[in-house]
Jmol script that loads the backbone (N, CA, C; Angstrom):
load data "model"
ATOM      1  N   UNK A   1      33.337 170.014 231.943  1.00  0.00           N
ATOM      2  CA  UNK A   1      33.496 168.633 231.954  1.00  0.00           C
ATOM      3  C   UNK A   1      35.353 167.781 232.452  1.00  0.00           C
ATOM      4  N   UNK A   2      35.769 167.596 233.790  1.00  0.00           N
ATOM      5  CA  UNK A   2      37.069 167.865 234.277  1.00  0.00           C
ATOM      6  C   UNK A   2      37.228 165.868 234.275  1.00  0.00           C
ATOM      7  N   UNK A   3      38.698 166.281 233.008  1.00  0.00           N
ATOM      8  CA  UNK A   3      39.579 163.971 232.755  1.00  0.00           C
ATOM      9  C   UNK A   3      39.986 164.786 233.719  1.00  0.00           C
ATOM     10  N   UNK A   4      40.279 163.416 234.235  1.00  0.00           N
ATOM     11  CA  UNK A   4      41.350 163.834 235.164  1.00  0.00           C
ATOM     12  C   UNK A   4      42.573 163.138 234.530  1.00  0.00           C
ATOM     13  N   UNK A   5      43.346 163.861 234.462  1.00  0.00           N
ATOM     14  CA  UNK A   5      45.420 163.096 233.329  1.00  0.00           C
ATOM     15  C   UNK A   5      45.598 162.119 234.524  1.00  0.00           C
ATOM     16  N   UNK A   6      46.293 160.768 233.546  1.00  0.00           N
ATOM     17  CA  UNK A   6      46.651 159.876 234.035  1.00  0.00           C
ATOM     18  C   UNK A   6      47.923 160.036 233.776  1.00  0.00           C
ATOM     19  N   UNK A   7      49.604 160.087 235.047  1.00  0.00           N
ATOM     20  CA  UNK A   7      49.783 159.914 234.998  1.00  0.00           C
ATOM     21  C   UNK A   7      51.058 158.148 234.353  1.00  0.00           C
ATOM     22  N   UNK A   8      51.863 158.526 233.911  1.00  0.00           N
ATOM     23  CA  UNK A   8      52.318 157.256 232.261  1.00  0.00           C
ATOM     24  C   UNK A   8      53.501 157.043 234.346  1.00  0.00           C
ATOM     25  N   UNK A   9      53.055 155.788 234.992  1.00  0.00           N
ATOM     26  CA  UNK A   9      53.665 154.754 235.548  1.00  0.00           C
ATOM     27  C   UNK A   9      55.258 154.200 234.922  1.00  0.00           C
ATOM     28  N   UNK A  10      56.621 154.477 234.908  1.00  0.00           N
ATOM     29  CA  UNK A  10      57.458 153.887 234.175  1.00  0.00           C
ATOM     30  C   UNK A  10      57.762 151.998 234.975  1.00  0.00           C
ATOM     31  N   UNK A  11      57.723 151.535 233.019  1.00  0.00           N
ATOM     32  CA  UNK A  11      58.126 150.173 234.521  1.00  0.00           C
ATOM     33  C   UNK A  11      58.864 149.726 234.180  1.00  0.00           C
ATOM     34  N   UNK A  12      59.638 151.005 234.422  1.00  0.00           N
ATOM     35  CA  UNK A  12      61.463 150.373 235.032  1.00  0.00           C
ATOM     36  C   UNK A  12      60.861 150.306 236.714  1.00  0.00           C
ATOM     37  N   UNK A  13      60.095 150.875 237.121  1.00  0.00           N
ATOM     38  CA  UNK A  13      59.671 151.424 238.797  1.00  0.00           C
ATOM     39  C   UNK A  13      59.049 150.371 238.671  1.00  0.00           C
ATOM     40  N   UNK A  14      59.550 149.490 239.351  1.00  0.00           N
ATOM     41  CA  UNK A  14      58.867 148.147 240.162  1.00  0.00           C
ATOM     42  C   UNK A  14      58.528 148.151 241.959  1.00  0.00           C
ATOM     43  N   UNK A  15      58.772 149.111 242.672  1.00  0.00           N
ATOM     44  CA  UNK A  15      58.732 149.314 243.920  1.00  0.00           C
ATOM     45  C   UNK A  15      57.697 149.978 243.505  1.00  0.00           C
ATOM     46  N   UNK A  16      56.847 150.272 244.771  1.00  0.00           N
ATOM     47  CA  UNK A  16      54.479 150.836 244.801  1.00  0.00           C
ATOM     48  C   UNK A  16      56.210 152.324 246.135  1.00  0.00           C
ATOM     49  N   UNK A  17      57.436 151.441 246.320  1.00  0.00           N
ATOM     50  CA  UNK A  17      57.622 152.358 247.552  1.00  0.00           C
ATOM     51  C   UNK A  17      58.998 152.355 247.352  1.00  0.00           C
ATOM     52  N   UNK A  18      59.541 154.035 248.174  1.00  0.00           N
ATOM     53  CA  UNK A  18      61.595 154.578 247.652  1.00  0.00           C
ATOM     54  C   UNK A  18      61.836 154.025 248.689  1.00  0.00           C
ATOM     55  N   UNK A  19      62.776 153.230 248.208  1.00  0.00           N
ATOM     56  CA  UNK A  19      63.739 152.679 249.582  1.00  0.00           C
ATOM     57  C   UNK A  19      64.599 154.199 250.869  1.00  0.00           C
ATOM     58  N   UNK A  20      64.898 153.991 251.918  1.00  0.00           N
ATOM     59  CA  UNK A  20      65.874 154.413 251.738  1.00  0.00           C
ATOM     60  C   UNK A  20      67.286 154.824 250.870  1.00  0.00           C
ATOM     61  N   UNK A  21      67.210 156.130 250.993  1.00  0.00           N
ATOM     62  CA  UNK A  21      68.776 155.988 249.391  1.00  0.00           C
ATOM     63  C   UNK A  21      70.218 155.547 250.563  1.00  0.00           C
ATOM     64  N   UNK A  22      70.029 155.627 252.177  1.00  0.00           N
ATOM     65  CA  UNK A  22      71.230 155.180 253.267  1.00  0.00           C
ATOM     66  C   UNK A  22      71.247 153.807 253.107  1.00  0.00           C
ATOM     67  N   UNK A  23      70.106 153.369 253.245  1.00  0.00           N
ATOM     68  CA  UNK A  23      70.452 151.345 252.990  1.00  0.00           C
ATOM     69  C   UNK A  23      70.746 150.748 251.973  1.00  0.00           C
ATOM     70  N   UNK A  24      70.341 151.912 250.285  1.00  0.00           N
ATOM     71  CA  UNK A  24      71.028 151.432 249.329  1.00  0.00           C
ATOM     72  C   UNK A  24      72.298 151.135 249.304  1.00  0.00           C
ATOM     73  N   UNK A  25      72.865 152.850 250.094  1.00  0.00           N
ATOM     74  CA  UNK A  25      74.378 152.153 249.720  1.00  0.00           C
ATOM     75  C   UNK A  25      74.387 151.412 250.091  1.00  0.00           C
ATOM     76  N   UNK A  26      73.999 151.174 251.739  1.00  0.00           N
ATOM     77  CA  UNK A  26      74.947 149.830 252.291  1.00  0.00           C
ATOM     78  C   UNK A  26      74.710 148.578 251.756  1.00  0.00           C
ATOM     79  N   UNK A  27      73.612 148.495 251.533  1.00  0.00           N
ATOM     80  CA  UNK A  27      73.431 146.726 250.857  1.00  0.00           C
ATOM     81  C   UNK A  27      74.230 147.225 249.684  1.00  0.00           C
ATOM     82  N   UNK A  28      74.569 148.361 248.938  1.00  0.00           N
ATOM     83  CA  UNK A  28      75.357 148.396 247.647  1.00  0.00           C
ATOM     84  C   UNK A  28      76.992 147.846 247.968  1.00  0.00           C
ATOM     85  N   UNK A  29      77.019 148.909 249.100  1.00  0.00           N
ATOM     86  CA  UNK A  29      79.086 148.430 250.047  1.00  0.00           C
ATOM     87  C   UNK A  29      78.748 147.259 250.805  1.00  0.00           C
ATOM     88  N   UNK A  30      78.479 146.341 250.914  1.00  0.00           N
ATOM     89  CA  UNK A  30      78.295 145.074 251.448  1.00  0.00           C
ATOM     90  C   UNK A  30      77.545 143.685 250.163  1.00  0.00           C
ATOM     91  N   UNK A  31      76.766 144.619 249.561  1.00  0.00           N
ATOM     92  CA  UNK A  31      77.120 142.685 248.077  1.00  0.00           C
ATOM     93  C   UNK A  31      77.785 142.463 247.192  1.00  0.00           C
ATOM     94  N   UNK A  32      77.851 144.318 246.284  1.00  0.00           N
ATOM     95  CA  UNK A  32      78.926 144.466 245.914  1.00  0.00           C
ATOM     96  C   UNK A  32      79.750 145.478 245.629  1.00  0.00           C
ATOM     97  N   UNK A  33      80.709 146.312 247.063  1.00  0.00           N
ATOM     98  CA  UNK A  33      81.922 146.882 247.761  1.00  0.00           C
ATOM     99  C   UNK A  33      82.097 147.570 246.360  1.00  0.00           C
ATOM    100  N   UNK A  34      80.883 148.315 246.317  1.00  0.00           N
ATOM    101  CA  UNK A  34      80.698 150.043 245.809  1.00  0.00           C
ATOM    102  C   UNK A  34      79.595 150.758 246.526  1.00  0.00           C
ATOM    103  N   UNK A  35      80.982 151.702 246.553  1.00  0.00           N
ATOM    104  CA  UNK A  35      80.858 152.982 247.542  1.00  0.00           C
ATOM    105  C   UNK A  35      80.060 154.246 246.679  1.00  0.00           C
ATOM    106  N   UNK A  36      79.135 154.318 247.819  1.00  0.00           N
ATOM    107  CA  UNK A  36      78.626 156.134 247.015  1.00  0.00           C
ATOM    108  C   UNK A  36      78.327 156.965 248.459  1.00  0.00           C
ATOM    109  N   UNK A  37      79.299 158.430 248.634  1.00  0.00           N
ATOM    110  CA  UNK A  37      80.081 159.248 249.188  1.00  0.00           C
ATOM    111  C   UNK A  37      79.818 160.409 248.540  1.00  0.00           C
ATOM    112  N   UNK A  38      79.697 161.442 249.561  1.00  0.00           N
ATOM    113  CA  UNK A  38      79.300 162.834 248.540  1.00  0.00           C
ATOM    114  C   UNK A  38      80.505 163.301 249.449  1.00  0.00           C
ATOM    115  N   UNK A  39      81.318 164.095 248.687  1.00  0.00           N
ATOM    116  CA  UNK A  39      82.346 164.930 249.602  1.00  0.00           C
ATOM    117  C   UNK A  39      81.768 166.147 251.017  1.00  0.00           C
ATOM    118  N   UNK A  40      80.498 166.455 250.546  1.00  0.00           N
ATOM    119  CA  UNK A  40      79.513 167.049 251.862  1.00  0.00           C
ATOM    120  C   UNK A  40      79.470 166.469 252.881  1.00  0.00           C
ATOM    121  N   UNK A  41      79.529 164.855 253.103  1.00  0.00           N
ATOM    122  CA  UNK A  41      79.249 164.377 254.181  1.00  0.00           C
ATOM    123  C   UNK A  41      79.321 164.389 255.214  1.00  0.00           C
ATOM    124  N   UNK A  42      78.650 165.238 256.544  1.00  0.00           N
ATOM    125  CA  UNK A  42      78.905 166.070 257.335  1.00  0.00           C
ATOM    126  C   UNK A  42      79.342 163.950 258.641  1.00  0.00           C
ATOM    127  N   UNK A  43      79.686 163.373 257.915  1.00  0.00           N
ATOM    128  CA  UNK A  43      79.957 161.593 259.049  1.00  0.00           C
ATOM    129  C   UNK A  43      81.337 161.876 258.484  1.00  0.00           C
ATOM    130  N   UNK A  44      82.500 162.646 257.493  1.00  0.00           N
ATOM    131  CA  UNK A  44      83.442 162.605 257.184  1.00  0.00           C
ATOM    132  C   UNK A  44      84.472 164.252 257.755  1.00  0.00           C
ATOM    133  N   UNK A  45      85.504 163.393 258.789  1.00  0.00           N
ATOM    134  CA  UNK A  45      86.101 165.139 258.662  1.00  0.00           C
ATOM    135  C   UNK A  45      86.966 165.696 257.585  1.00  0.00           C
ATOM    136  N   UNK A  46      87.513 166.409 257.619  1.00  0.00           N
ATOM    137  CA  UNK A  46      88.293 167.232 255.903  1.00  0.00           C
ATOM    138  C   UNK A  46      88.971 166.424 255.918  1.00  0.00           C
ATOM    139  N   UNK A  47      89.750 165.788 255.448  1.00  0.00           N
ATOM    140  CA  UNK A  47      90.931 164.787 254.928  1.00  0.00           C
ATOM    141  C   UNK A  47      90.296 164.187 254.459  1.00  0.00           C
ATOM    142  N   UNK A  48      89.543 163.129 255.571  1.00  0.00           N
ATOM    143  CA  UNK A  48      88.320 161.921 254.513  1.00  0.00           C
ATOM    144  C   UNK A  48      87.625 163.028 253.252  1.00  0.00           C
ATOM    145  N   UNK A  49      87.101 164.457 253.858  1.00  0.00           N
ATOM    146  CA  UNK A  49      86.037 165.417 252.513  1.00  0.00           C
ATOM    147  C   UNK A  49      87.192 165.496 251.710  1.00  0.00           C
ATOM    148  N   UNK A  50      88.031 165.567 251.987  1.00  0.00           N
ATOM    149  CA  UNK A  50      88.989 165.744 250.511  1.00  0.00           C
ATOM    150  C   UNK A  50      90.216 165.110 250.552  1.00  0.00           C
ATOM    151  N   UNK A  51      90.309 163.301 251.051  1.00  0.00           N
ATOM    152  CA  UNK A  51      90.385 162.037 249.800  1.00  0.00           C
ATOM    153  C   UNK A  51      89.448 162.381 249.210  1.00  0.00           C
ATOM    154  N   UNK A  52      88.276 162.098 248.969  1.00  0.00           N
ATOM    155  CA  UNK A  52      86.821 161.950 248.442  1.00  0.00           C
ATOM    156  C   UNK A  52      87.205 163.168 247.194  1.00  0.00           C
ATOM    157  N   UNK A  53      87.121 164.307 247.500  1.00  0.00           N
ATOM    158  CA  UNK A  53      87.238 164.713 246.152  1.00  0.00           C
ATOM    159  C   UNK A  53      87.820 164.680 245.417  1.00  0.00           C
ATOM    160  N   UNK A  54      89.400 164.660 246.445  1.00  0.00           N
ATOM    161  CA  UNK A  54      90.403 164.107 244.940  1.00  0.00           C
ATOM    162  C   UNK A  54      90.777 163.420 244.378  1.00  0.00           C
ATOM    163  N   UNK A  55      89.799 162.013 244.736  1.00  0.00           N
ATOM    164  CA  UNK A  55      89.638 161.044 243.779  1.00  0.00           C
ATOM    165  C   UNK A  55      88.599 160.558 243.369  1.00  0.00           C
ATOM    166  N   UNK A  56      87.535 161.753 243.797  1.00  0.00           N
ATOM    167  CA  UNK A  56      86.061 162.185 242.820  1.00  0.00           C
ATOM    168  C   UNK A  56      86.963 162.518 240.848  1.00  0.00           C
ATOM    169  N   UNK A  57      87.280 163.249 241.504  1.00  0.00           N
ATOM    170  CA  UNK A  57      88.737 163.741 240.595  1.00  0.00           C
ATOM    171  C   UNK A  57      89.026 163.220 239.423  1.00  0.00           C
ATOM    172  N   UNK A  58      90.089 162.800 240.236  1.00  0.00           N
ATOM    173  CA  UNK A  58      91.305 161.232 239.085  1.00  0.00           C
ATOM    174  C   UNK A  58      89.841 160.986 238.701  1.00  0.00           C
ATOM    175  N   UNK A  59      89.592 159.991 239.295  1.00  0.00           N
ATOM    176  CA  UNK A  59      88.373 159.062 238.207  1.00  0.00           C
ATOM    177  C   UNK A  59      87.482 160.170 237.178  1.00  0.00           C
ATOM    178  N   UNK A  60      86.907 160.299 237.444  1.00  0.00           N
ATOM    179  CA  UNK A  60      85.955 161.545 236.765  1.00  0.00           C
ATOM    180  C   UNK A  60      86.083 163.410 236.207  1.00  0.00           C
ATOM    181  N   UNK A  61      87.452 163.783 236.086  1.00  0.00           N
ATOM    182  CA  UNK A  61      87.832 164.841 235.908  1.00  0.00           C
ATOM    183  C   UNK A  61      86.610 166.276 236.985  1.00  0.00           C
ATOM    184  N   UNK A  62      86.907 167.421 236.955  1.00  0.00           N
ATOM    185  CA  UNK A  62      86.135 168.326 238.100  1.00  0.00           C
ATOM    186  C   UNK A  62      85.483 168.366 236.969  1.00  0.00           C
TER     187      UNK A  62
END
end "model"
wireframe off; spacefill off
backbone 0.3
color backbone group
């Protein structure tokens, strides 16, 4: 007899679907001025990526 495996759903995850990460970042910037950016983001040029890398290292270490 096969018993179905029940997956525990975390009560903190109240959403039934996942929101697009870019829209979450956009909303965070617009609402709370929190910027989330990867130094590998292809929309940035070399100088911007280097700035992000140095800022991250200064704030959080290597």
